[in-house]
Backbone as ProteinMPNN parsed JSONL, in Angstrom:
{"seq_chain_A": "MPGVKIFTELPAKRTYVTARKVGHSQEFTLKDTGETSFVATKGSWFVSLFVGTFKPYCEFKVSVVDHEGKFCEITLERNGHKVEAKDSAIKQRAKEFVNSIIAGILGAGGKVLKEKEF", "coords_chain_A": {"N_chain_A": [[5.541, -22.516, 32.837], [4.267, -25.443, 31.37], [1.618, -26.001, 28.945], [-1.593, -25.637, 27.301], [-3.081, -23.964, 24.547], [-6.143, -22.798, 23.321], [-7.977, -21.677, 20.602], [-10.883, -19.937, 19.768], [-13.985, -18.966, 18.185], [-16.102, -18.457, 19.72], [-17.81, -16.253, 21.948], [-15.941, -14.53, 24.509], [-16.928, -14.414, 27.202], [-18.814, -16.457, 27.255], [-17.169, -18.603, 26.675], [-15.528, -18.608, 28.925], [-17.403, -19.244, 30.938], [-18.083, -21.794, 30.071], [-15.609, -23.157, 30.425], [-15.383, -23.004, 33.216], [-17.606, -24.524, 33.97], [-16.8, -27.017, 33.066], [-14.597, -27.512, 34.76], [-15.949, -27.617, 37.203], [-17.683, -29.809, 36.745], [-15.828, -31.846, 36.567], [-15.046, -32.077, 39.109], [-13.102, -30.346, 40.231], [-11.584, -28.006, 42.468], [-12.409, -24.684, 42.347], [-11.016, -21.467, 41.996], [-11.396, -18.105, 41.647], [-9.252, -15.885, 39.93], [-9.215, -13.592, 38.621], [-11.165, -11.505, 36.402], [-11.73, -13.073, 34.158], [-10.374, -15.447, 34.668], [-9.177, -18.341, 36.409], [-8.135, -20.703, 38.949], [-7.877, -24.145, 38.895], [-7.947, -26.815, 41.017], [-7.067, -30.107, 42.113], [-6.92, -32.923, 44.146], [-4.287, -33.785, 46.482], [-1.322, -32.241, 47.356], [0.523, -33.281, 49.174], [-0.266, -36.021, 49.437], [0.164, -36.774, 46.814], [2.899, -36.971, 46.708], [3.485, -39.504, 47.551], [1.753, -41.328, 46.244], [1.512, -40.369, 43.669], [1.252, -41.087, 40.935], [-1.157, -42.377, 40.822], [-2.909, -40.675, 42.112], [-2.519, -37.796, 41.263], [-1.495, -34.478, 42.13], [-3.15, -31.815, 40.862], [-2.91, -28.632, 39.455], [-4.279, -26.267, 37.687], [-4.002, -23.389, 35.79], [-6.286, -21.346, 34.392], [-7.199, -19.202, 31.811], [-9.05, -16.759, 29.975], [-8.909, -14.836, 27.121], [-10.073, -12.105, 25.336], [-9.887, -11.222, 21.972], [-10.418, -8.546, 20.682], [-13.085, -9.131, 19.998], [-12.956, -10.734, 17.769], [-11.889, -13.307, 18.041], [-11.342, -15.63, 20.724], [-8.982, -16.607, 23.229], [-8.077, -19.377, 25.051], [-6.18, -20.287, 27.741], [-4.546, -22.914, 29.297], [-2.547, -23.589, 31.855], [-0.435, -25.972, 33.209], [0.593, -27.598, 36.234], [3.691, -29.208, 37.021], [5.799, -32.048, 37.685], [8.989, -33.267, 38.76], [9.287, -35.947, 38.672], [8.812, -38.345, 36.305], [6.57, -40.144, 35.989], [4.557, -38.988, 37.553], [4.295, -36.541, 36.26], [3.341, -37.381, 33.805], [0.797, -38.339, 34.515], [-0.386, -35.961, 35.32], [-0.328, -34.548, 32.92], [-2.148, -36.116, 31.501], [-4.563, -35.66, 32.911], [-4.797, -32.926, 32.408], [-5.126, -32.947, 29.639], [-7.586, -34.255, 29.445], [-9.182, -32.305, 30.645], [-8.886, -30.186, 28.802], [-9.937, -31.405, 26.476], [-12.587, -31.679, 27.296], [-13.31, -28.992, 27.547], [-13.154, -28.241, 24.869], [-15.205, -29.885, 23.839], [-17.333, -28.689, 25.164], [-17.316, -26.131, 23.995], [-17.913, -26.779, 21.322], [-20.409, -27.925, 21.772], [-21.811, -25.679, 22.509], [-22.226, -24.488, 20.154], [-20.03, -23.301, 19.053], [-16.83, -22.902, 17.328], [-13.675, -24.513, 17.203], [-10.807, -22.968, 16.495], [-8.079, -23.375, 16.58], [-5.62, -25.375, 18.232], [-2.943, -25.567, 20.446], [0.032, -26.796, 21.934], [2.275, -25.682, 24.483]], "CA_chain_A": [[4.728, -23.695, 32.994], [3.725, -25.952, 30.107], [0.174, -26.002, 28.865], [-2.293, -25.701, 26.022], [-3.891, -22.803, 24.148], [-7.239, -23.095, 22.407], [-8.521, -20.468, 19.996], [-12.259, -20.17, 19.361], [-14.737, -17.781, 17.81], [-17.147, -18.29, 20.728], [-17.524, -15.07, 22.77], [-15.073, -14.789, 25.661], [-17.696, -14.678, 28.424], [-19.408, -17.79, 27.119], [-16.052, -19.538, 26.75], [-15.131, -18.646, 30.339], [-18.434, -19.995, 31.661], [-17.922, -23.187, 29.642], [-14.414, -23.694, 31.088], [-15.702, -23.178, 34.64], [-18.527, -25.665, 34.079], [-15.981, -28.218, 32.903], [-13.875, -27.704, 36.017], [-16.917, -28.024, 38.231], [-18.174, -31.164, 36.446], [-14.74, -32.787, 36.827], [-14.834, -32.009, 40.568], [-11.968, -29.52, 40.627], [-11.868, -26.849, 43.306], [-12.174, -23.517, 41.497], [-10.771, -20.207, 42.69], [-11.236, -16.996, 40.704], [-8.024, -15.094, 40.071], [-9.447, -12.399, 37.823], [-12.498, -11.462, 35.808], [-11.877, -14.207, 33.242], [-9.345, -16.443, 34.956], [-9.343, -19.086, 37.65], [-7.237, -21.835, 39.181], [-8.603, -25.381, 39.169], [-7.067, -27.756, 41.715], [-7.653, -31.398, 42.45], [-5.97, -33.798, 44.819], [-3.474, -33.274, 47.583], [0.101, -32.2, 47.041], [1.203, -34.185, 50.093], [-0.586, -37.391, 49.058], [0.771, -37.048, 45.506], [4.308, -37.322, 46.907], [3.587, -40.94, 47.791], [0.99, -42.106, 45.256], [1.229, -39.369, 42.647], [0.842, -41.657, 39.66], [-2.567, -42.75, 40.93], [-3.65, -39.502, 42.57], [-1.625, -36.642, 41.117], [-1.994, -33.162, 42.494], [-3.279, -30.997, 39.654], [-3.193, -27.21, 39.622], [-4.356, -25.714, 36.347], [-4.358, -21.977, 35.687], [-7.089, -21.195, 33.182], [-7.563, -17.811, 31.537], [-9.694, -16.505, 28.69], [-8.593, -13.487, 26.645], [-10.816, -11.697, 24.151], [-9.073, -10.501, 21.0], [-11.249, -7.544, 19.999], [-14.322, -9.708, 19.5], [-12.72, -11.564, 16.58], [-11.74, -14.658, 18.569], [-10.794, -15.605, 22.079], [-7.899, -17.549, 23.492], [-8.127, -20.013, 26.365], [-4.882, -20.842, 28.104], [-4.513, -23.783, 30.464], [-1.172, -23.88, 32.275], [-0.487, -27.055, 34.183], [1.743, -27.818, 37.097], [4.476, -30.369, 36.62], [6.694, -32.608, 38.697], [10.23, -33.762, 38.194], [9.15, -37.387, 38.511], [8.149, -38.54, 35.013], [5.267, -40.803, 36.115], [3.603, -38.004, 38.062], [4.094, -35.555, 35.206], [2.503, -38.039, 32.807], [-0.56, -38.366, 35.049], [-0.881, -34.578, 35.295], [-0.582, -34.258, 31.504], [-3.373, -36.814, 31.121], [-5.693, -34.913, 33.48], [-4.894, -31.654, 31.676], [-5.674, -33.255, 28.313], [-9.014, -34.519, 29.663], [-9.793, -31.0, 30.904], [-8.896, -29.469, 27.522], [-10.906, -32.071, 25.594], [-13.928, -31.338, 27.782], [-13.558, -27.596, 27.168], [-13.434, -28.269, 23.428], [-16.545, -30.451, 23.675], [-18.261, -27.656, 25.615], [-17.348, -25.084, 22.958], [-18.656, -27.335, 20.195], [-21.784, -28.084, 22.227], [-22.426, -24.348, 22.585], [-22.341, -23.975, 18.796], [-18.81, -22.61, 18.643], [-15.816, -23.623, 16.571], [-12.308, -24.431, 17.688], [-9.995, -22.527, 15.369], [-6.714, -23.907, 16.683], [-5.186, -25.847, 19.542], [-1.5, -25.797, 20.416], [0.728, -27.0, 23.219], [3.483, -24.867, 24.665]], "C_chain_A": [[4.212, -24.168, 31.637], [2.198, -25.945, 30.122], [-0.342, -26.08, 27.453], [-3.034, -24.395, 25.8], [-4.931, -23.293, 23.152], [-7.752, -21.766, 21.893], [-9.915, -20.803, 19.467], [-12.917, -18.866, 18.96], [-15.926, -17.565, 18.758], [-16.821, -17.059, 21.578], [-16.785, -15.428, 24.063], [-15.863, -15.134, 26.923], [-18.299, -16.078, 28.401], [-18.333, -18.87, 27.221], [-15.604, -19.713, 28.196], [-16.113, -19.477, 31.156], [-18.328, -21.481, 31.326], [-16.742, -23.837, 30.359], [-14.674, -23.93, 32.577], [-16.64, -24.368, 34.851], [-17.768, -26.986, 33.962], [-15.236, -28.515, 34.197], [-14.779, -28.202, 37.121], [-17.375, -29.465, 37.998], [-17.103, -32.226, 36.69], [-14.278, -32.732, 38.277], [-13.512, -31.361, 40.974], [-12.461, -28.466, 41.602], [-11.474, -25.633, 42.485], [-12.002, -22.265, 42.339], [-10.54, -19.128, 41.638], [-9.953, -16.238, 41.001], [-8.114, -13.798, 39.272], [-10.844, -12.468, 37.234], [-12.752, -12.643, 34.873], [-10.745, -15.218, 33.428], [-9.62, -17.106, 36.298], [-8.271, -20.16, 37.748], [-8.12, -23.016, 39.555], [-7.626, -26.355, 39.82], [-7.832, -29.032, 42.05], [-6.576, -32.253, 43.08], [-5.211, -33.088, 45.914], [-2.002, -33.333, 47.19], [0.855, -33.216, 47.897], [0.978, -35.648, 49.705], [0.094, -37.743, 47.731], [2.263, -37.373, 45.611], [4.489, -38.836, 47.005], [2.896, -41.793, 46.724], [0.603, -41.225, 44.078], [0.773, -39.909, 41.31], [-0.649, -41.964, 39.674], [-3.447, -41.581, 41.34], [-2.774, -38.271, 42.472], [-2.303, -35.36, 41.602], [-1.994, -32.308, 41.232], [-3.623, -29.563, 40.043], [-3.11, -26.579, 38.236], [-4.784, -24.259, 36.409], [-5.051, -21.791, 34.343], [-7.431, -19.721, 33.013], [-8.149, -17.711, 30.131], [-9.426, -15.052, 28.327], [-9.374, -13.224, 25.37], [-9.893, -10.896, 23.244], [-9.984, -9.66, 20.115], [-12.504, -8.12, 19.359], [-14.16, -10.607, 18.288], [-12.6, -13.037, 16.962], [-11.286, -14.539, 20.013], [-9.827, -16.771, 22.251], [-8.055, -18.074, 24.915], [-6.751, -20.599, 26.611], [-5.038, -21.688, 29.352], [-3.046, -24.097, 30.736], [-1.252, -24.948, 33.349], [0.768, -27.084, 35.045], [2.491, -29.038, 36.589], [5.356, -30.825, 37.766], [7.962, -33.099, 38.008], [10.179, -35.28, 37.967], [8.283, -37.645, 37.284], [6.755, -39.151, 35.137], [4.201, -39.823, 36.596], [3.274, -36.98, 36.981], [3.174, -36.121, 34.125], [1.038, -38.062, 33.259], [-1.181, -36.971, 35.027], [-1.197, -34.175, 33.856], [-1.895, -34.892, 31.052], [-4.606, -36.085, 31.65], [-5.894, -33.593, 32.75], [-5.525, -31.881, 30.308], [-7.175, -33.553, 28.414], [-9.778, -33.208, 29.878], [-9.946, -30.235, 29.585], [-9.924, -30.085, 26.567], [-12.343, -31.763, 26.003], [-14.288, -29.89, 27.47], [-13.903, -27.526, 25.684], [-14.829, -28.816, 23.166], [-17.606, -29.437, 24.1], [-18.411, -26.533, 24.596], [-18.175, -25.559, 21.769], [-20.136, -27.51, 20.541], [-22.54, -26.771, 22.311], [-22.556, -23.717, 21.2], [-21.121, -23.229, 18.302], [-17.895, -23.499, 17.825], [-14.476, -23.469, 17.281], [-11.44, -24.126, 16.481], [-8.621, -23.171, 15.36], [-6.479, -24.376, 18.101], [-3.687, -26.076, 19.449], [-0.949, -25.941, 21.826], [1.931, -26.076, 23.276], [4.238, -25.363, 25.869]], "O_chain_A": [[3.761, -23.35, 30.836], [1.575, -25.889, 31.182], [0.349, -26.518, 26.534], [-3.551, -23.793, 26.741], [-4.64, -24.093, 22.263], [-7.941, -20.828, 22.668], [-10.107, -21.822, 18.804], [-12.465, -17.787, 19.345], [-16.67, -16.595, 18.608], [-15.653, -16.841, 21.899], [-16.988, -16.502, 24.63], [-15.494, -16.063, 27.641], [-18.292, -16.788, 29.406], [-18.571, -19.933, 27.793], [-15.333, -20.829, 28.64], [-15.71, -20.311, 31.967], [-18.469, -22.329, 32.207], [-16.865, -24.959, 30.851], [-14.235, -24.936, 33.135], [-16.479, -25.128, 35.806], [-18.06, -27.948, 34.672], [-15.246, -29.65, 34.675], [-14.416, -29.099, 37.882], [-17.447, -30.253, 38.94], [-17.427, -33.377, 36.985], [-13.232, -33.283, 38.623], [-12.881, -31.779, 41.945], [-13.628, -28.078, 41.564], [-10.352, -25.548, 41.986], [-12.756, -22.034, 43.284], [-9.609, -19.219, 40.838], [-9.611, -15.982, 42.155], [-7.174, -13.003, 39.263], [-11.612, -13.382, 37.534], [-13.87, -13.154, 34.807], [-10.228, -15.771, 32.458], [-10.214, -16.511, 37.197], [-7.594, -20.482, 36.772], [-8.995, -22.909, 40.415], [-6.592, -26.683, 39.237], [-9.048, -29.033, 42.241], [-5.445, -32.297, 42.595], [-5.475, -31.926, 46.223], [-1.511, -34.37, 46.743], [1.726, -33.928, 47.398], [1.93, -36.427, 49.651], [0.546, -38.872, 47.543], [2.828, -37.983, 44.704], [5.516, -39.378, 46.594], [3.397, -42.853, 46.349], [-0.506, -41.327, 43.554], [-0.012, -39.262, 40.616], [-1.325, -41.826, 38.654], [-4.612, -41.512, 40.948], [-2.328, -37.75, 43.494], [-3.518, -35.195, 41.492], [-0.951, -32.107, 40.61], [-4.514, -29.321, 40.858], [-2.026, -26.383, 37.686], [-5.807, -23.931, 37.01], [-4.468, -22.05, 33.29], [-7.893, -19.069, 33.949], [-7.793, -18.471, 29.231], [-9.681, -14.147, 29.121], [-9.34, -14.023, 24.435], [-9.195, -9.992, 23.705], [-10.279, -10.01, 18.972], [-12.938, -7.656, 18.305], [-15.14, -11.189, 17.823], [-13.146, -13.907, 16.284], [-10.893, -13.462, 20.462], [-9.861, -17.763, 21.523], [-8.153, -17.297, 25.865], [-6.221, -21.329, 25.773], [-5.597, -21.235, 30.351], [-2.388, -24.781, 29.952], [-2.042, -24.841, 34.286], [1.846, -26.655, 34.633], [1.952, -29.814, 35.8], [5.622, -30.07, 38.701], [7.974, -33.314, 36.796], [10.939, -35.821, 37.165], [7.135, -37.205, 37.237], [5.837, -38.71, 34.446], [3.074, -39.831, 36.102], [2.116, -36.599, 36.807], [2.324, -35.407, 33.595], [0.14, -37.826, 32.451], [-2.37, -36.823, 34.745], [-2.217, -33.536, 33.599], [-2.663, -34.28, 30.309], [-5.584, -35.911, 30.923], [-7.028, -33.185, 32.5], [-6.363, -31.093, 29.87], [-7.946, -33.139, 27.549], [-10.879, -33.028, 29.359], [-11.016, -29.701, 29.294], [-10.69, -29.365, 25.926], [-13.214, -31.604, 25.149], [-15.441, -29.59, 27.163], [-14.839, -26.829, 25.292], [-15.562, -28.262, 22.347], [-18.657, -29.336, 23.468], [-19.516, -26.042, 24.366], [-19.033, -24.832, 21.27], [-21.008, -27.273, 19.705], [-23.765, -26.747, 22.2], [-22.946, -22.556, 21.076], [-21.163, -22.592, 17.249], [-18.151, -24.691, 17.652], [-14.186, -22.433, 17.879], [-11.349, -24.93, 15.553], [-8.062, -23.476, 14.306], [-7.059, -23.85, 19.052], [-3.204, -26.696, 18.502], [-1.406, -25.295, 22.769], [2.525, -25.735, 22.253], [5.289, -24.819, 26.206]]}, "name": "protein", "num_of_chains": 1, "seq": "MPGVKIFTELPAKRTYVTARKVGHSQEFTLKDTGETSFVATKGSWFVSLFVGTFKPYCEFKVSVVDHEGKFCEITLERNGHKVEAKDSAIKQRAKEFVNSIIAGILGAGGKVLKEKEF"}
């Protein structure tokens, strides 16, 4: 699955809480999948089949990994569709999510060391 990785020096627990707050504020449904990971969903898969460009079904897997207290890594994996217009809408929502996480990190006094797409 394609996605984005963000590297920060903010502690992992604080980064995880920040990412969850972002998901909640953007009205995603959040489901924990581990101690520092969750799935954020928004929209309906069925409805997105018909009007996906306007209401895409988004399913983002978010995880935070601590690298021995030196930095932490946030990974957001996004779902994708074969229809280009739907995929573009999902990419846009993912980018908004990532930008909000970055703003949250900066607002908490942290630094973003690196951001990369995969």
